[in-house]
N, C-alpha and C positions, 0 to 999 in steps of 0.2 A: 667326468668331466661335473660339473661342478650341477647338481640338479637348480633348474630355476626357481621351484620354492624356495629355496636355501639362498637363493642371491636375493629374493625379494623379505624376505626374515630378518637380511642382514643390511638392506634398505631401511627397511622401516625401524630398524632399531636405530639408523646414521640418525632418518626423519625425527624418531623422537626428541634422540639427544637435544638434533638439534633446535627444535620449537622449543624446546624448556629453556633455553639458554635466549632464542629469540624474542619470545612471550613473557619471558619473567616481569615483573613488580618491578618499576625501577621506583624509588623514592622521588615524591614530589616539590618542587622548590618553585614559592609559589615568585608571578613577576617572570619567571622565564621558563618554566615549563606551561604549553598551551594546556588550559583546558576546554576540548574538544567539545563541539555540542551533538556529536552524533560521532560514531567510527566502529567499527570493525572490534570486536573480540574472540581472537582463537586463541587454538592451542594448537597442542598433539593431531587431537581428534581429525581437525583439518585437513593439515598437512600428510599426514599419511595416508588417508582416503585421496586426498587427489593424487595424491605420486599414485596409490595404486590404479587406480583409475589411466594415470597414463601409462603405466607398463601393461594396461591392458589392449590397449591400441585402440581403443574402441571409439572412435574421437564421437560421436553423435548421440540421442540418449539410448544408455541401455541399462545392467543391472544394477547400477547406484540410483537412475532414475525412476525406476520400476518402484524400488525400496523407499524412495524417498515421497512418490506419489501416498504409496502406500500407508506409510505413518503419518505422514502430517492430515492426510484425509482422514483416520481415525484420529490425531488429537480432534480435528475441527468437530469430529461426528456429523460427517458431510458423505454423499454417497460417492459424488465422482470430483476428482479432482485432478487440474491439467496442468503443470508445468510450462509458463513459457517464457520470454527471453525477456520481457522487465513486468512491471507492476501497468506502467502506462498502454504493454501492449494487450494486458489482462483484461485492462478495460477495454481496450477496440473489441479485442474479440468476442465481450459478453454484449456489446452495443453491437456489434456486427451483427450478435446471435439472432440480436431480436427485430434485425431486418429482413432474418431469411423468407422468402415466400414460402416454405415450408410450412410458417404460424398464420398461414391465413389471414383473415378480417384485423387479425393480431400483429401484424407485421407490421411493424415502425415502416412510414413511409417520406421523402420529402416531404415538410411542409406540417407534419406532424411534431406535436408542442413534446415535450419534457423539463422537467421539474426539474431546479437544482438550484447552486449558491454559486454566487461574486466571490465569494470570500474561500481558496480552495487555490487546488492545483490544476493549472490548465488541463492535462489527463484527465481531468473526471470529467470536464465537458466537450474536449475537440471532439471524439468521439460522435457528438451529437451533430454537431457541426459538419462536420469529412462524412457523412447523410445527408444534409442537407435538412436534416430535420430543428425545431427552434429550440434555443434554451431558451424557458423561462427560471427568469430569477426573483430568488425571497431572499427576503433577509434573514440575519443570524440573530441571535441570544448574543450581548454582552455575557464574557465568561465561562458562557456553556461552547462557542464561535461554532455550534450546529443550528443548521434551519430551526426555524422557527415555527415550530407543525401546528401553533393557531392560524395561520397567513397562508396555509400550505391549499384550504379546499376553494378561498378566492382567486386565487391561481389556477384552478381544474376551469377548461372548456371542454365544449365539443373534439377539441382537437386532441386535447393531450390523454400520451396513448403511456408514459413511463414516467417514473420520478429515480435519479440519478445520482445520489449522495455520497460522501465520505465522512468518514468515523474521524472527525476531525482531533489530531492530533490524539489517537487513540480515546476518547472520548465520544462513546456512540451513543446517535440522536436514538428522539423518542421512538422508537419503534411500535409501543405498545399503540401510540396513535397513526403513525405512517404506513401499519400493516393494515390497519382500518379501514384509513383512507383506501387503499391500495386494491382494499377485498370492495367497498363500494362504489367503484369507479372502473372496476375491471383493468390495473392497471402493473403493466411489471416494473420489478423494482428490484433497482442495482446499486451493491451495497461494496461501496469502495471501499476496505477493509485494510489497503493500505499500510498505514500508521497506524492499525487496531488489533494485531492479528494478537491474537490469548484473550483478549476484550470481551464482557460480557455484560448478556441482559437481561433478566429475569432466569440468570444459572447457564443460559444460553451463548454459545458460542455467536460474534457479532459475524458476517457475512452466509448464516445461515438461514435467517431471516426473510431473507427477498428470493428474486429469480436466479442472480449472479451474484458470487461476492468474488473480492477482489484482492492479492496479496503480489505485494514487492518487496524482491530480494537484496535491495540494491543497497550496499554497504551502512546506509545511514537505517536503515528500520531492523527491526525486532531480530531477526534472523538473514544471514549474507549467504550469497553464493558469488559473489560480484555482481555481475550483472543477473537479473531476473525475475521474474515473478509466476503469480499460480490465477488460476479460475477454475470456480466448485462452484457446483450445482446440483441440488439433488433430486432436478427434472431433467430424467434419462434423454426426453426428446430434445431441450437442448444442449446436453452434452453429448449428445454425438454432431447439433451441428456447428457447436464451439469446436471440439476436436477436428472437424472437417477444416474447419474455417484456419485453424492454428497449421494445420499438416495441406496447404497450397489451395485446402478449398476440397479436394480429392472425394470421390463416392467411396474408394477403397477404404478398408477398415483392418488391413493386415498390420501386424507392428511393423517397423521398421526392419529390414534383413528378411520380414517372412513373406511371403506369397503363398496364396491360392487359397486361403484360410476358410474363404467361403464354399468352398468347391468349382467355385462355377465362373470365373477367373475368365475367360474366356465365350462365354454364354446372356449377356448383359447383354440387355439394347435399352440405352438411356437417350435424351434428349432427340438430337438429330445425326446420330452415330450410327455407324454399320451396323448388323445384327455381329453380336461378337468379338467387339472392339474393347482391349485390354481392359481391365477393369481396375486394374493402376493406373489407367491413364484418363479415368473419366473424375471428368467434377461437375458437382455437383453446386459450389458457394463459391462466394468468389471471398479467394481466400488468400492466404499468406503462406511463408515460412518462417514462425517464431515459436520454435522448438531452442532447448539449451543445451550442451553436452553435457556428457556425461559425468564430465571433472566440475563440474558446477555443482551437479549435483548429489556428488561424490560431497564435496563442499557442505551443500546444505544437511545431507545426515550428520555430517560432524556438530554443525550448529544446535540440531532437533535436540542432541543431546541434552542441551543447557539451559534449551525453550525455556524453560518451566522456569529455571535459576534467572535466567535475562529478564522473565515476567517480576520475578518476586525483589528485584531490584531495583529494574526500571520503579515501580511503583515505593519500594524504600527511598527512593532518593528524593520522587518526587514531593512525598508526604513530608520529610524532612524539608525540603525548600516553602511546601506552604507551612510549615511550622514557623519557620525562622522568617518571614513573609509580612507574617501575621502583624509585626512590630512596622510594615511600611503602608499597610495599608491605606494609609490617608494618603499615596501616593503613586495608587497601584489597584487594577481592578484584578480579583486571586481568581486563579482558575473555580469551577462550578462540577463538580460531577454529573452526567445526568442521573434523575432519581432515577430506584432500581437498576444500577448498571455496576458494572466493576469494571472500570476502563485497566487495561494497559497503557500505559501511557507512552506515550512517543518522544513529546515536552511539556517544558513547564513555560504555560502561555502568563503572560505580564501585560496587561493596558494602559498605560500613561493617564491618570487623570488626568485635569483640565487646573493646572497649575502655572504660577510665574516663575520658575525657579529654574527648571529646567526643560527639552523638547526628548523624545525618542532620538534622533539623526545623532544630537550633542550626548546621547549618552553612551550608546553603544559605539562611537566611535573608543568615546571614555574605554568602555570595553575591552576592544582590540587593542587599546593602548595599554592594557593591563594583561595581555597574551586571553583575554575571555571574550571567547566565541561565543554566535546567538546569531537567530536568525530571524527573516519576519514570515508572518503567516502568510507563505508562501507568493501568490500572487496577490495578494492587497484583497482591492478592486481587481477582478479577472476584466473590467470593461470600459479600467485606463492603459488596458496594454496594449502594445504598439499593434499587437497583432490580431487585435478585437477591429479596428477600423474596417470598417465596411462590410464587418460583419452580420445576418440578420438575428434577430434576440428581440425577447421583451423582458421587461420589466412590470414584476405584478406590484403594487404600493409602491415603498421607499425603499433605499438602502440605508439608514442611516447610520447603524452602527456598521454595516460593510465600510461604508467610508470612518469609521472614530479607527478602525481597524486599517485600513492603508495606511493612516498617518500615526495611527501611536502605539499599533502595537507588534509584540515582538517573543521570540521564545526561548527559551534553554534548555538546556541538554541533562538530561536522565537514564541516558541511556550508561547499562552495567559496567564502563569503562571509566567513569566516577568515583573515586571515593570521596569520604566524606570533609576530608581537611581541603579541598576542590571544590566541592563543594561550600562550606564556610569562606575560601577565599572570596569568591564569588559573594556572597552576603556580605559580606564586609568591607567590597570594596565597593557595591550600590551604594549602601551605608554610609559609607564614608561622602562618596561625589555628592550625593542628597547633603551630608550636613553640610560639604564646603559651598554649594552650591547656594544656602538657606542661610549662609553666615555676609 
């Protein structure tokens, strides 16, 4: 009888052969082929791993997830990292953890205030609303698209408990100033790093400055496992709370498939439960089941091999566009990286200056006609979104730049699947469009 390991080797060889054909680079035909704004970049590393995980028959988290968490934690230089089923879930767990009664007077409660921005993605602020805390919106800086750190202290009141912000499109917000503010007022800091894997500030990975960092592994992001995300922290107390919330809210800390790691499984007395209630079914936090599968982690491990090259390619594409768009600065506000930062760019943002020739909707419709994809800066001004009607929030100062973004900002892709001829096609198409509109 043929040995299972021999069969696995044959399967692996076939998967490599298949992947080399399926994912081989294809010639780009301008106008016919799509210039995507984002997308997954795969080869046999991911497919071999995923098939290997499928052959294991271990459908929940297992050996691939353990290895993925260790390697990504090492890359970020963080003490602990937990995978979850999306970046949105990562934000939910991070914020939920800060509401835990285990944090005493520092726990975020209904009515407490959390400083954030309206120009971003909804699930950065949705956990705040979910827990009946009050988001306090501060305006952003144009060209940088991160919070205007000079306005933060004016937004702080006795109710302020935290700051929760994303590093916009991979561009770090000013961590020097914001960390000082958090220390001065004893505030929690959640860094939504979903668009910023590999970005650094003063040589340190973003997400590791605050109390929590979060990541997304949706196909649009720096690495992917389809759906997936991660929450990470250097605070062991917060890690234990976050892990509990991710795993149904349970008090038990056994790994999946393990029992009685503490040696006291039937000896606990917690809450109003009877003595000796099975520790596997004691719940100390309001939790969920937000874990990933091992097949997802297997894909993520294949992506991690490429992460450094992905970051280099993203930054090369960004800088190439920045140089080329210099000739169009009359019409666009060009992106500016934060001082002392090394972004790992997620996209190339442009804001249309006031002009009499064209507007954003006309331009992006033209680009779609040319098979060039673009995206808006997510919610634009989230306060104008339908779901915000009736929500409780506060605005500190004015949001004039946020309003400008709502109408005039969009971004182009820089992901590793884009080649120079694609970027040239984008630039030439926009240049031709402007020249035509000026006639």
